[in-house]
N, C-alpha and C positions, 0 to 999 in steps of 0.2 A: 504494500500500500504506500502511495506517495504521501509525503508530508508537506505542509504549507511551506512556501519558499521555493518549491519547484517551479519551473517555467510553465505558465498556464496560458492557454489560448486567449484568456480574458485580456491580457495585456495588448493584444494585437487585433482586437475585434473591430476596430475602426481607426481612421486616421487620427482621431482625437480620443484618448482614453476617457476624458471627462464627458465628451458628447456620447460616447458609447455607454457609459454608466447611466446617463440620463435616459437613454433609450431603453435600457433594461427595466428600470423602475417604472417608466411610463407605461410599459406593457402590462403592469400589474394593476388590477383594480378589483373592487368588491372584496370578496372573501380571500382572493389570492394575495391581497396586500397584507393580510394578517401574518403571512410567513415572515415578513420583515419585523413585525411586532415580536414574535417568538424568538427570532434570530437575535434581536437587540437584547432581550432579557437573558438569553443564554450567554452571549458574548460578554456582556457587562460583568457577569459573575464568573467568567473564565479569565478575566483580566486581574492584574495586581499580584502582589507577592504571595497571597494566601487565597488562591481561587477556590470557589465552591465546586466548580466542575472543570475538568480538563477537556477543553474543546477548541483546539487550535484552528480547525477549519472554520468553525463559527466565527472566531476572531478575525480570520483572514477575510471571510465574506463581509463581515460587519465593517471592516476598514476599507474594503474595496468598493462596495456599492455606495454611491453618493445619495444620501437620503436624509431628510430631516426627521430623525427618529424621535424627536421630542413630541411629535404629533401623537405618539402613543402614551404620553404622560412623561413628566420629567424624571420620575423615580422608577427604575426598572423593578420588576417583580421577581421574586424567587420561585414563583410557581412553575414557570417553564423549565428552568434548569433542574429543579427537583423532580419534576415529572420525567425529564430526560434521563436522570440518573436511575429512577425506578424502572423505566423501560429497559435501560442497559442491563440492569440486574436480572430482570426476568428473561431477557433474550439470551444472556450468557448462560444462565442455568439450563435453558432448553437446548442450546447449541452444544453444550458439553455432554448432554445426554444423547443428542441426535446431531452429530457433526455434519451430516450430509443434508440437513434440512434446508428447505428454501424459505427465505424471509421475504414477505411481501409488505411493503410500506405504502399504505393507502394515504393519499393526500400528503405525501412526504414533505412538500414544501422545501425549505432550506435546512431540514434536519441533517445532522452529520453523524447519525448513529453508527453507520457502517464503519467509520474510521475510529470512533471512540471505543468500540467493543474490544479491540486488541485480540480478536479471534479470527481465524480464517472462515470465510463464508462461501459456500459452494455456489449459491445463486441468490441474488438480491433483486427483486422486482420492485422498481420504484415507479409509483403511479401518481401522476398529478396532471393538472391542466397544461396545455401546450406552452403557455407563456412561462410557467414555473419550471417546466422541464428544460426549456431553452436557457433560462437563467442559471439553473443548476449546471448545465453543460459548460457555461462560461466560467463559473466560479470554482467548480470542483474537478478534480482529475478524473479521466476515464479509467474505469477499473474493469477487468475482464469479467468479474462476477456480477457487475451491476447491469441490469436490463431496464432501460428507461421506457416507460409506457406513457405516452401523451394522450390523456383522455380522462373522462370522469371515472371515479371509483365505482359508480353505479352501472357503468358499462361492463358487463361481466366478461368481456373479451380478455381482460388481464388474467383471468383464471387459467387461460390456455398457456400462459407463460410458466406455470408450475408444471414441470415435466414429470417429476417423480414424487407425487404426493405421499407415496408409501414411505419415503425417507424422512418425512416430517415436514410440516408447514407451520410457520409462525407469522400471523398477520398482525400488523400494528396499524392503528388508526388514531394518531395523535391530533387533537384539535380538529376533528372532522365531523363526527356524528352530530354535534350540536347545530351544525349548519344545514343538515339534511332534514327532510321530512321524516317524521317518526316511523311511518309505515315503510318507507324506503330503507331505513336503518334495520328494522326487523327483518325485512325481506333479504337484505344483503347478508346479514348474519346467518340467517337460515340457509342460504345458498352456500356460504362458506362452510358451515357444518356438514352439509351434504357432500360437497366436493372434496373436503379435506379431513376425512375421518382421522382421529388421532392427533389433529393439529390443535393450535391454540390461537386465540384472538385477544389482543389487548387494546382497550380503548378508554378514553376519558369522557366523563360526563359533567355537565353543569347542573346545579340545583334549579328548581323552578323559579325562585325569586330572582336569580341572576338572568334567566331567560326572559322574564318579564321586563327587566330593566333594559335589555338589548332591544326588545320589541318596541319599547317606548322611546328608543333613541338614546343609547348610552354614550355620552361624550367622554372620550379619554383626554381630550384637550379642546381648545376653542376651534381647532381646524380639523378635528377627526372624530367621526362617530363610528363606533364599532358596528360591523354588519349584524343584522338580526340573527339571533340564535334561537330558532323556534323549538328545538327538541331538548328536553331535559329529562334526566333520570336521577332519582335518589338511590342511595345504596340499597335500600329495601326494595325499590322497584326493579333495580338491576337483577337482584336475586330472583324475584318473582317472575318478571317478564321474560328475561333471557333464559332463565332456568326452565321455563315452560316450552321453549322452542325445540322442535325435533332435532336430535343430534347433539344437543348441548348437554354434556355430562356433569359439569360442575361450574359454579360461578364463585369467584373469589374477589373480595375487595382488597386491593393492593395498597399497602401503606407507602407513603413517600418517605424518603430518608430525612433525617433531621437537617435543618438548614441553619440560618443565622438569626439572632434576635428572637422574636416570638416564634419564628419558624423552627427554632432549635430547642423549644421547650418540650421535654418528654411528657410533662404533665398535660400540656395542651393537646399533644398527640393522643394521649390516652382518653382525654375528655371528648375529643372529636370522634372517637369510635363508639361513644355511648349515645343512645337515643335521648333526646331528639336531635342532638347536634350533628350526628353523622348524616342526617338527611337534609341538612341545610348547607353542607360543604360540597365542594367539587370532589369527584371520586375517580379512581383509576380501577378498572375492572378487568380481570383475566377470565376468559372462558376456555374450558377444556372441551374439545369435541370428542364425542364417543368414537371409539376405534373398533 
């Protein structure tokens, strides 16, 4: 795997690097823009002498793409780097058990999980909208294992890129399901369970109060309003709704690692796992598909 600092095509994409960078960000709008929001939050906590997360490719992308990141609020949130660390932990565990497994990253955005893992991956299917895939290709190095798929996660054609489901499949959906219609989410998960028996799917959810805020127009700054997030699931709903889908064998609420400040309080972590607090917080959920 290549490391940041290698020569990248991004340096030569246009006669003017500055103009080229403006072109990349101008191509992102709506939900696609949120990939820069999560990038900023991961990169800010990867900088400094005592980083919360080791994410050199996120720092590279953050420094390369010219964008006014303060539109997402002046203070970065730990939620996205902590979510990324939790995803890394679950993926590493699965790949150590099934080293030939295929990883599918739905709505991957500018995530850099592939390089953070520190493990060889046989096949990595990266699914996102065409503008985001194009931006990834400019910012990150080509890897033999990575198969980019430009299209919607709801277009099931990406499933054909999983050639050996019997070797294991791990599907991630970070920051995706909340932007989709609820029935589309349930249908997609049911199809994954049917196509990838013995696999796993990891996704995050927002609580209902947060969804209502976005539907009312949640402003992160004077110049940016978060896209509507119509679909919410509580921890209890995740267990009941997804546990009832055919082919889903188990549902587990995944804890985030401890962070900094209030995010680093073990007591608050324990309290957030108790009702009713657990159903008013964001959640990360792991599904096991029956094999």
